TORKOL-4160 file (C-alpha; in steps of 0.2 Angstrom, whole numbers, padded with zeros to 4 digits, m for minus):
121
<pt num="1" X="0033" Y="m0069" Z="m0085"/>
<pt num="2" X="0042" Y="m0054" Z="m0093"/>
<pt num="3" X="0034" Y="m0041" Z="m0103"/>
<pt num="4" X="0037" Y="m0039" Z="m0121"/>
<pt num="5" X="0047" Y="m0023" Z="m0120"/>
<pt num="6" X="0058" Y="m0031" Z="m0107"/>
<pt num="7" X="0061" Y="m0046" Z="m0118"/>
<pt num="8" X="0066" Y="m0034" Z="m0132"/>
<pt num="9" X="0077" Y="m0024" Z="m0121"/>
<pt num="10" X="0066" Y="m0008" Z="m0123"/>
<pt num="11" X="0067" Y="m0005" Z="m0104"/>
<pt num="12" X="0049" Y="m0001" Z="m0099"/>
<pt num="13" X="0051" Y="m0009" Z="m0082"/>
<pt num="14" X="0066" Y="0001" Z="m0078"/>
<pt num="15" X="0056" Y="0017" Z="m0074"/>
<pt num="16" X="0055" Y="0021" Z="m0056"/>
<pt num="17" X="0039" Y="0015" Z="m0048"/>
<pt num="18" X="0025" Y="0028" Z="m0046"/>
<pt num="19" X="0017" Y="0032" Z="m0029"/>
<pt num="20" X="0003" Y="0021" Z="m0033"/>
<pt num="21" X="0014" Y="0006" Z="m0037"/>
<pt num="22" X="0024" Y="0009" Z="m0021"/>
<pt num="23" X="0007" Y="0010" Z="m0011"/>
<pt num="24" X="0001" Y="m0006" Z="m0019"/>
<pt num="25" X="0018" Y="m0015" Z="m0015"/>
<pt num="26" X="0016" Y="m0010" Z="0003"/>
<pt num="27" X="m0002" Y="m0017" Z="0003"/>
<pt num="28" X="0003" Y="m0033" Z="m0005"/>
<pt num="29" X="0017" Y="m0036" Z="0007"/>
<pt num="30" X="0006" Y="m0033" Z="0022"/>
<pt num="31" X="m0007" Y="m0045" Z="0015"/>
<pt num="32" X="0004" Y="m0059" Z="0010"/>
<pt num="33" X="0003" Y="m0066" Z="0028"/>
<pt num="34" X="m0012" Y="m0077" Z="0034"/>
<pt num="35" X="m0011" Y="m0070" Z="0052"/>
<pt num="36" X="m0013" Y="m0053" Z="0046"/>
<pt num="37" X="m0029" Y="m0058" Z="0036"/>
<pt num="38" X="m0035" Y="m0065" Z="0053"/>
<pt num="39" X="m0032" Y="m0049" Z="0062"/>
<pt num="40" X="m0042" Y="m0040" Z="0048"/>
<pt num="41" X="m0056" Y="m0052" Z="0051"/>
<pt num="42" X="m0056" Y="m0049" Z="0070"/>
<pt num="43" X="m0056" Y="m0030" Z="0068"/>
<pt num="44" X="m0070" Y="m0032" Z="0055"/>
<pt num="45" X="m0082" Y="m0017" Z="0053"/>
<pt num="46" X="m0079" Y="m0011" Z="0071"/>
<pt num="47" X="m0064" Y="m0010" Z="0082"/>
<pt num="48" X="m0053" Y="m0021" Z="0092"/>
<pt num="49" X="m0040" Y="m0018" Z="0106"/>
<pt num="50" X="m0023" Y="m0026" Z="0105"/>
<pt num="51" X="m0028" Y="m0038" Z="0119"/>
<pt num="52" X="m0045" Y="m0043" Z="0110"/>
<pt num="53" X="m0035" Y="m0047" Z="0095"/>
<pt num="54" X="m0023" Y="m0057" Z="0104"/>
<pt num="55" X="m0037" Y="m0067" Z="0114"/>
<pt num="56" X="m0045" Y="m0071" Z="0097"/>
<pt num="57" X="m0029" Y="m0077" Z="0089"/>
<pt num="58" X="m0025" Y="m0087" Z="0105"/>
<pt num="59" X="m0041" Y="m0097" Z="0102"/>
<pt num="60" X="m0033" Y="m0103" Z="0085"/>
<pt num="61" X="m0015" Y="m0105" Z="0090"/>
<pt num="62" X="m0001" Y="m0097" Z="0101"/>
<pt num="63" X="0005" Y="m0080" Z="0096"/>
<pt num="64" X="0018" Y="m0070" Z="0106"/>
<pt num="65" X="0015" Y="m0052" Z="0110"/>
<pt num="66" X="0030" Y="m0047" Z="0100"/>
<pt num="67" X="0024" Y="m0056" Z="0085"/>
<pt num="68" X="0006" Y="m0048" Z="0086"/>
<pt num="69" X="0014" Y="m0031" Z="0088"/>
<pt num="70" X="0025" Y="m0034" Z="0072"/>
<pt num="71" X="0009" Y="m0039" Z="0062"/>
<pt num="72" X="m0001" Y="m0024" Z="0068"/>
<pt num="73" X="0014" Y="m0013" Z="0064"/>
<pt num="74" X="0015" Y="m0020" Z="0046"/>
<pt num="75" X="m0004" Y="m0018" Z="0043"/>
<pt num="76" X="m0003" Y="0000" Z="0050"/>
<pt num="77" X="0013" Y="0004" Z="0039"/>
<pt num="78" X="0003" Y="m0001" Z="0024"/>
<pt num="79" X="m0012" Y="0010" Z="0029"/>
<pt num="80" X="m0024" Y="m0005" Z="0031"/>
<pt num="81" X="m0027" Y="m0002" Z="0049"/>
<pt num="82" X="m0025" Y="0013" Z="0061"/>
<pt num="83" X="m0027" Y="0017" Z="0079"/>
<pt num="84" X="m0044" Y="0024" Z="0082"/>
<pt num="85" X="m0041" Y="0029" Z="0100"/>
<pt num="86" X="m0033" Y="0023" Z="0116"/>
<pt num="87" X="m0041" Y="0014" Z="0131"/>
<pt num="88" X="m0035" Y="0016" Z="0149"/>
<pt num="89" X="m0029" Y="0000" Z="0157"/>
<pt num="90" X="m0027" Y="0004" Z="0176"/>
<pt num="91" X="m0008" Y="0007" Z="0180"/>
<pt num="92" X="m0001" Y="0002" Z="0163"/>
<pt num="93" X="0001" Y="0011" Z="0146"/>
<pt num="94" X="m0016" Y="0015" Z="0137"/>
<pt num="95" X="m0021" Y="0001" Z="0125"/>
<pt num="96" X="m0023" Y="0004" Z="0107"/>
<pt num="97" X="m0040" Y="0002" Z="0099"/>
<pt num="98" X="m0038" Y="m0003" Z="0081"/>
<pt num="99" X="m0050" Y="0000" Z="0066"/>
<pt num="100" X="m0049" Y="m0004" Z="0047"/>
<pt num="101" X="m0045" Y="0012" Z="0036"/>
<pt num="102" X="m0056" Y="0004" Z="0022"/>
<pt num="103" X="m0065" Y="m0012" Z="0019"/>
<pt num="104" X="m0061" Y="m0012" Z="0000"/>
<pt num="105" X="m0045" Y="m0010" Z="m0010"/>
<pt num="106" X="m0049" Y="m0005" Z="m0028"/>
<pt num="107" X="m0037" Y="m0003" Z="m0043"/>
<pt num="108" X="m0044" Y="0006" Z="m0058"/>
<pt num="109" X="m0032" Y="m0001" Z="m0071"/>
<pt num="110" X="m0040" Y="0010" Z="m0085"/>
<pt num="111" X="m0038" Y="0026" Z="m0075"/>
<pt num="112" X="m0020" Y="0021" Z="m0070"/>
<pt num="113" X="m0016" Y="0017" Z="m0088"/>
<pt num="114" X="m0023" Y="0034" Z="m0094"/>
<pt num="115" X="m0012" Y="0043" Z="m0082"/>
<pt num="116" X="0004" Y="0034" Z="m0088"/>
<pt num="117" X="0000" Y="0038" Z="m0106"/>
<pt num="118" X="m0003" Y="0056" Z="m0102"/>
<pt num="119" X="0014" Y="0057" Z="m0093"/>
<pt num="120" X="0023" Y="0051" Z="m0109"/>
<pt num="121" X="0015" Y="0064" Z="m0120"/>
């Protein structure tokens, strides 16, 4: 679907994306994958280590360590999860303990629309 301005070659969609739009795109990209929703569900309202997440995902289907790291990095890059702390694991590197940064993602369309109108004045 194309907006009316675009159909009429006015060019509204050619403006560079705002910071909010960039952030929303990152979040949407991170959430497009079912596996990432499963990771969010595993972390839930608490925390989960990388190995806890992997063990839970393994119950459903096979996942490689590199695939898990990729999904975690995409969720982290979008700001959906973050490392709360590190847990020592004997001789190896400390293990990351993950948590959600928020449980809700809200978009106030009216507030965003008001900001856009103020910019054009």
